C-alpha positions in Angstrom: 34.6 -76.4 35.2 38.0 -79.5 35.1 41.5 -79.3 35.2 41.5 -79.2 31.4 39.7 -76.1 30.9 42.1 -74.6 33.1 45.2 -76.1 31.1 43.7 -74.7 28.3 42.8 -71.3 29.2 46.3 -70.9 30.2 47.6 -72.1 27.0 45.1 -69.8 24.9 46.8 -67.1 27.3 49.7 -67.2 26.9 49.9 -67.7 23.2 47.3 -66.1 21.9 46.5 -66.8 18.9 46.9 -70.1 18.3 45.7 -73.2 15.9 43.0 -74.7 16.2 44.8 -77.8 15.0 47.9 -77.3 17.2 45.7 -77.0 20.8 43.4 -80.5 19.5 47.0 -82.1 18.9 48.7 -80.9 22.1 45.8 -81.7 24.4 44.7 -84.8 22.2 40.8 -83.3 22.2 38.2 -82.7 19.8 37.1 -79.6 18.2 33.9 -80.2 20.0 35.1 -80.4 23.3 37.5 -77.6 22.6 34.0 -75.4 22.0 32.3 -76.8 25.4 35.4 -76.3 27.5 35.1 -72.5 25.8 31.9 -71.7 26.8 32.2 -73.1 30.0 35.0 -71.1 30.9 33.3 -68.0 28.8 31.0 -68.0 31.5 33.7 -66.8 34.2 35.3 -64.1 31.7 34.0 -60.5 31.3 32.6 -60.4 27.3 35.6 -58.5 26.3 38.0 -61.8 27.1 35.9 -64.1 25.6 37.6 -67.5 24.0 36.7 -67.1 20.0 37.0 -68.9 17.0 38.0 -67.1 14.1 38.7 -69.2 10.8 41.8 -71.3 12.0 42.4 -69.5 15.1 41.8 -69.3 18.7 42.0 -66.1 20.2 41.3 -64.1 23.3 42.5 -60.8 24.7 42.7 -61.7 28.2 45.7 -61.2 30.3 47.5 -62.3 33.1 45.5 -59.7 35.1 42.4 -61.3 33.9 43.7 -64.9 34.2 44.4 -64.4 37.7 40.9 -62.8 38.3 39.3 -65.6 36.7 40.7 -68.4 39.2 40.1 -66.0 42.0 36.2 -66.7 41.4 36.0 -69.9 41.1 34.2 -71.9 43.4 34.7 -75.2 44.8 31.5 -76.7 43.8 31.7 -75.7 40.5 35.2 -77.3 39.7 35.6 -81.2 39.2 38.8 -82.4 40.8 40.3 -84.8 39.6 41.6 -88.1 41.7 45.4 -86.8 42.2 44.2 -83.5 42.8 42.2 -84.8 45.6 44.7 -87.2 47.4 47.6 -83.8 47.0 44.8 -82.0 48.9 44.3 -84.7 51.5 48.3 -85.7 52.1 48.9 -82.5 53.5 45.9 -82.3 55.6 47.4 -85.6 57.2 50.7 -84.3 57.2 49.1 -81.3 59.0 47.0 -82.8 61.3 47.6 -85.8 63.8 44.6 -87.8 62.3 42.2 -87.1 59.7 38.3 -88.1 58.9 38.6 -88.8 54.9 34.6 -88.9 54.7 34.3 -85.7 56.6 37.5 -83.9 54.5 36.1 -84.9 51.0 32.7 -83.0 52.0 35.1 -80.1 50.8 35.3 -81.8 47.1 31.3 -82.2 46.9 32.0 -86.1 45.6 30.3 -89.2 46.4 31.4 -92.0 48.9 31.9 -94.1 45.9 34.3 -91.7 44.8 36.6 -91.6 47.9 36.5 -95.3 47.8 37.4 -95.4 44.6 40.4 -92.9 45.5 42.3 -95.5 47.5 44.0 -96.7 44.1 45.3 -93.2 43.7 46.2 -92.8 47.5 48.2 -96.1 47.2 49.9 -95.0 44.5 50.8 -91.8 46.4 52.0 -93.6 49.1 54.2 -96.6 47.5 55.9 -93.2 45.3 57.3 -91.9 48.7 57.5 -95.2 50.9 55.2 -94.2 53.1 51.9 -95.3 55.0 47.9 -95.0 56.3 47.1 -96.3 59.5 43.6 -96.5 60.2 42.4 -95.4 63.9 39.5 -96.8 65.2 36.5 -94.5 65.6 38.8 -91.1 64.5 40.2 -91.5 61.1 43.7 -91.8 58.9 47.3 -91.3 60.3 50.1 -90.7 58.0 52.9 -93.2 59.1 56.6 -93.9 57.3 60.1 -92.4 57.4 59.6 -89.2 58.7 62.4 -87.3 55.8 60.6 -89.1 53.3 57.3 -87.8 54.5 58.2 -84.3 54.8 60.3 -83.9 51.5 57.1 -85.6 49.8 54.4 -82.5 51.3 56.6 -80.0 50.9 57.0 -80.9 47.0 53.1 -80.9 46.9 53.4 -77.5 48.7 55.7 -76.1 46.7 53.7 -75.0 44.0 51.3 -73.2 45.8 53.1 -70.3 47.1 55.9 -68.1 46.5 58.2 -66.2 48.9 56.7 -62.3 50.1 58.4 -59.5 52.0 60.6 -60.4 54.7 61.1 -63.8 53.8 57.3 -65.1 54.7 55.4 -67.6 52.4 52.7 -66.0 50.7 50.0 -67.8 48.0 50.5 -67.9 44.9 49.0 -65.7 42.5 47.6 -67.8 39.6 46.8 -70.6 41.9 44.4 -73.4 40.8 41.2 -74.4 43.0 43.2 -77.4 44.9 46.6 -75.6 44.6 44.4 -72.8 46.7 43.2 -75.1 48.8 46.3 -76.5 49.7 48.0 -73.1 50.0 45.1 -72.1 52.6 45.4 -74.9 54.7 49.5 -74.8 55.0 49.3 -71.2 55.5 46.8 -71.4 57.9 47.7 -74.2 60.1 51.6 -73.5 59.8 51.3 -69.9 60.6 53.2 -69.7 63.2 56.4 -72.2 62.0 56.8 -69.9 58.8 57.4 -67.1 60.6 60.2 -68.8 62.5 61.0 -70.1 59.1 61.6 -66.7 58.1 63.3 -65.6 60.9 65.6 -68.5 61.2 66.9 -67.6 57.7 67.1 -64.3 58.0 69.3 -64.1 61.5 71.4 -67.1 60.6 71.4 -68.9 57.2 71.6 -65.7 54.9 74.8 -64.4 57.4 76.7 -67.4 55.4 75.1 -68.4 52.6 72.8 -66.5 49.6 70.4 -69.3 48.3 69.2 -68.7 45.1 65.1 -68.5 44.8 64.1 -71.3 44.4 66.5 -73.4 47.1 65.3 -70.2 49.1 61.6 -71.4 48.7 62.3 -75.0 49.3 63.7 -74.2 52.6 61.5 -71.7 54.1 58.9 -74.8 53.4 60.3 -77.6 54.4 61.9 -75.9 57.8 57.7 -74.6 58.5 57.0 -78.2 57.6 60.0 -79.6 60.3 59.2 -77.2 63.1 55.3 -77.7 62.6 56.1 -81.7 63.0 58.3 -81.1 65.8 56.1 -78.9 67.4 53.9 -82.0 67.2 55.9 -84.8 68.7 57.0 -85.7 65.2 61.5 -85.8 65.1 63.7 -87.6 62.7 65.0 -90.0 65.3 68.2 -91.6 63.7 70.9 -90.3 61.2 72.8 -93.5 60.9 72.0 -93.5 56.9 73.1 -89.9 56.6 76.8 -90.2 56.8 77.4 -91.0 53.4 78.5 -88.1 52.4 79.8 -84.5 54.0 78.4 -81.5 54.5 78.6 -78.5 55.8 77.9 -77.5 59.6 75.1 -75.2 60.0 74.3 -75.8 63.3 70.4 -74.2 62.9 68.5 -76.4 64.9 69.0 -78.2 68.3 68.8 -82.2 67.8 71.1 -83.7 66.4 69.4 -86.3 64.1 67.6 -83.2 62.8 70.6 -81.3 62.1 72.1 -83.8 60.1 69.5 -83.8 58.0 69.3 -80.3 57.5 73.4 -79.8 56.8 72.7 -81.8 53.8 69.4 -80.6 52.5 71.4 -76.7 52.6 74.1 -78.2 51.4 72.4 -79.6 48.0 70.4 -76.9 47.2 71.2 -74.3 45.0 72.8 -70.8 45.6 73.6 -67.4 43.9 77.8 -68.1 44.6 79.2 -70.6 46.6 82.7 -71.3 47.8 84.2 -74.8 47.4 83.6 -75.6 51.6 82.3 -79.3 51.0 85.0 -81.6 50.6 84.7 -85.0 50.3 87.6 -87.3 49.9 86.0 -89.8 48.1 83.4 -87.8 45.7 86.6 -85.6 45.1 88.4 -88.7 43.4 85.3 -89.6 41.4 84.8 -86.4 40.3 88.3 -85.8 39.1 87.6 -88.9 36.7 84.6 -87.9 35.8 86.0 -84.5 34.6 88.9 -86.5 32.9 86.2 -88.6 31.1 84.3 -85.7 30.1 87.2 -82.7 28.8 88.1 -85.1 25.4 84.1 -84.9 24.6 84.1 -80.6 24.6 85.5 -79.1 21.4 87.1 -76.8 23.4 90.2 -76.9 25.8 89.1 -76.0 29.0 91.3 -73.7 30.7 89.7 -72.2 33.6 89.9 -76.2 35.1 88.8 -75.0 39.1 85.5 -73.7 38.4 84.9 -76.2 35.6 86.0 -78.9 38.8 83.8 -77.1 41.6 81.0 -77.0 39.6 80.5 -80.3 38.5 81.2 -81.5 41.8 79.0 -79.2 43.5 76.2 -80.6 40.6 76.6 -84.3 41.1 77.0 -83.8 45.3 74.0 -82.2 45.3 72.3 -85.4 42.7 73.4 -87.6 44.7 71.5 -86.2 48.7 68.7 -85.1 46.5 68.0 -88.7 44.9 68.9 -90.5 48.6 65.9 -88.5 50.0 63.5 -88.3 46.8 64.0 -84.7 46.1 63.3 -84.8 42.5 62.3 -81.1 40.2 61.4 -81.4 36.3 62.0 -78.8 33.9 60.4 -78.9 30.3 63.2 -76.8 29.0 65.5 -79.5 29.5 63.3 -82.3 27.7 64.9 -81.4 24.4 68.9 -81.6 25.4 68.8 -85.2 24.8 68.1 -85.0 20.9 70.1 -81.5 20.6 73.3 -82.7 22.0 72.5 -86.2 21.5 76.6 -87.6 21.6 77.4 -85.7 24.5 74.6 -86.9 26.4 75.4 -90.4 25.7 79.2 -90.0 27.2 77.8 -88.1 29.8 75.4 -91.0 30.9 78.2 -93.8 30.5 80.6 -91.6 32.3 78.6 -90.9 35.1 77.8 -94.6 35.3 80.7 -95.3 38.3 79.8 -92.5 41.0 75.9 -93.6 40.5 77.2 -97.1 41.0 79.3 -96.1 43.9 76.3 -94.5 46.2 73.6 -96.8 45.1 71.7 -93.9 42.9 70.4 -93.1 39.5 71.1 -90.2 37.4 67.7 -89.1 36.1 67.0 -87.6 32.6 66.9 -84.0 33.8 70.0 -84.3 35.7 72.2 -85.6 32.6 70.3 -83.2 30.7 71.8 -80.4 33.2 75.3 -81.8 33.4 75.3 -81.3 29.8 74.1 -77.8 29.9 76.9 -77.1 32.2 79.6 -78.7 30.0 78.2 -76.7 26.5 78.5 -73.6 29.1 82.1 -74.3 30.0 82.9 -75.3 25.8 81.5 -71.6 25.2 83.5 -70.0 27.9 86.9 -71.5 26.2 86.5 -70.7 22.8 89.8 -69.4 22.2 86.6 -54.9 23.7 86.6 -50.9 24.7 83.2 -50.2 23.0 80.9 -50.2 25.9 78.8 -53.5 26.3 75.2 -53.6 27.0 73.8 -54.3 30.4 71.5 -57.3 30.1 69.2 -58.8 32.9 67.6 -62.1 31.9 64.2 -62.8 33.8 63.5 -66.6 34.4 62.3 -69.3 37.0 64.6 -71.7 35.8 67.1 -73.4 37.7 70.8 -72.0 37.7 72.6 -74.6 35.9 70.2 -74.3 33.0 70.5 -70.1 33.4 74.4 -70.4 33.4 74.3 -72.3 29.9 71.7 -69.6 28.4 73.6 -66.6 29.5 77.0 -67.9 27.9 74.7 -69.1 24.5 74.0 -65.0 24.7 77.3 -63.8 25.1 78.5 -66.0 22.8 76.4 -64.1 20.3 76.3 -60.7 21.8 78.6 -57.9 23.0 77.1 -57.3 26.8 77.2 -57.9 30.0 74.6 -59.8 32.0 74.3 -57.9 35.4 72.4 -60.3 36.8 69.3 -62.9 36.7 65.9 -62.3 38.8 63.0 -64.6 39.5 59.7 -63.2 38.1 58.4 -63.0 42.2 61.8 -60.6 42.3 61.1 -58.2 39.7 60.1 -55.3 42.0 64.3 -55.4 42.9 64.8 -54.3 39.1 64.2 -50.8 40.3 67.6 -51.3 41.8 69.4 -52.2 39.1 71.0 -50.1 36.2 70.3 -52.2 32.6 70.1 -51.7 29.1 67.4 -54.9 28.6 65.6 -57.4 29.9 65.4 -60.8 28.1 63.1 -63.9 29.0 62.7 -67.2 27.4 59.4 -68.3 28.1 55.8 -66.7 27.5 54.5 -67.2 31.2 57.7 -64.6 32.0 56.5 -62.4 29.0 52.9 -62.1 30.6 54.0 -61.3 33.7 56.6 -58.3 32.7 53.4 -57.1 31.0 51.5 -57.2 33.7 53.8 -54.8 35.4 54.8 -52.5 32.7 58.3 -53.3 31.6 59.8 -53.9 28.5 61.2 -57.2 27.4 62.3 -59.1 24.4 61.2 -62.7 24.8 63.0 -65.1 22.5 63.6 -69.1 22.8 65.5 -70.7 25.2 67.8 -72.2 22.2 68.7 -69.5 20.2 67.1 -69.4 16.5 68.6 -66.6 13.9 64.9 -64.7 14.4 65.9 -64.2 18.1 69.2 -63.5 17.3 68.4 -60.7 14.0 65.8 -59.6 16.7 68.4 -59.0 19.6 70.1 -57.1 17.1 67.7 -55.4 15.9 67.5 -53.8 19.8 70.8 -53.2 20.3 73.0 -55.5 21.1 76.5 -55.5 18.8 77.8 -59.3 17.9 80.5 -61.0 20.3 83.3 -61.6 17.8 85.7 -57.8 18.9 88.8 -57.0 18.1 91.6 -55.4 20.5 93.6 -53.0 18.5 96.9 -53.7 18.8 99.0 -50.3 19.1 96.7 -49.3 22.1 97.1 -52.9 23.5 100.7 -52.6 23.1 100.8 -49.2 24.8 98.9 -50.7 27.5 100.8 -53.6 28.8 104.2 -51.9 28.2 106.5 -51.9 30.8 104.4 -54.4 33.0 106.1 -57.3 34.7 104.7 -60.5 34.9 101.9 -60.5 37.6 101.2 -56.8 36.4 100.5 -57.8 32.9 98.2 -61.0 34.2 96.3 -58.6 36.7 95.4 -56.0 33.3 94.8 -59.1 31.3 92.1 -61.3 33.7 90.9 -57.5 34.9 90.1 -55.5 31.3 89.8 -58.5 29.1 88.5 -61.0 30.5 86.7 -62.2 27.3 89.7 -63.0 26.2 92.3 -64.3 28.3 91.1 -67.2 30.8 
């Protein structure tokens, strides 16, 4: 069993039935290789969940519940790890321990001493990418060294995909962990148990009183804080903050040390909130983003009337990009890969318009950042394209970032007369019982598997809505967005109102028509 086998099963489980041709093209494998992999996989599955070839198709009855059970029963001695997987696991150990004897540690992987030696290339690549080093300690083992901030962030990103947030903000293992991720999560949760509880308490009692982070940002904060508290307990501190004064940040004051606090303030300020006030005023960035907005608005096919939220969202996004790039804090998102081709002209315009900011802060806007900014712009373009019927209440279930979901929400609202009462991360679906709604919508097969597993009715559509998606949503009771206001009733409603009262009526009762 290896990582390809697991990727294959995951893909088939989410898409079954699938064409053999599509699978061979996606993974770059031959049909004979697929058959060998399917045979290996079937050894761990109940007969009624086996993978079968039926003509040109691969079919299976395996659901998400069976997929989790499959992953849980794969022993390490039946799993062939890759060099990158072993280095990820080792790097976490190096972060959480003072010294690690690599020869002893590698016994868990059931590999030869030659493999250990050959892994030095992958280890060097990891260290170089994160500006870290490994120091040999005679007769003891190896020690991970380097800038404390970059070290913590590198390990934080490694751990992030292996855990989720449980009750009382405590971190728990991700249910569908593959063997190496299960090993990483187990190691982290065991060694940092004390700090995980402290981080949850810090969030609940201090941070959540001031801000509400989105799920993924909250998870990042909890993982980072757990690692930071653990490292500090072992004597590893951020010892200077001279290089952290390049931009303003909010003052949260969660820790005692000046340098630790300065970086933590920057980190929290750069994360995504479910809602946030405009409270980080950096004069230089204000000026640069003002020029950016002036350059970008002519590229849109709508006049921007809600300029204050438009500026605030772009400002906060650019701020987050600058801070996160400074410390190699990078999140990829496959859903953003198509933006560059779907909105090519706007993407090119955004690339050129952001260049002065990138140059000033000596950073770069990655394709993911540029694509996200394009979606933010498209969202406001849709909002500004210039009723009494009850709106269907919709909840979007997604693990995606707020920026991307904001675009998806506006696309939905541009087609349908709906009220989007919220969106929830898949790990928060227990909250659905507390929110009145008419329809759940998601745009990934993975989320669909989760919802089916938890027995929720839902509609799965494409992130970029197709005609079939629009037709499907219409069939489920969503009426089209092009509504008109009855003239006589509207005249009677506003008759006798002064200017201030009229504005209040328009903004409160007709937000879809007046901006």
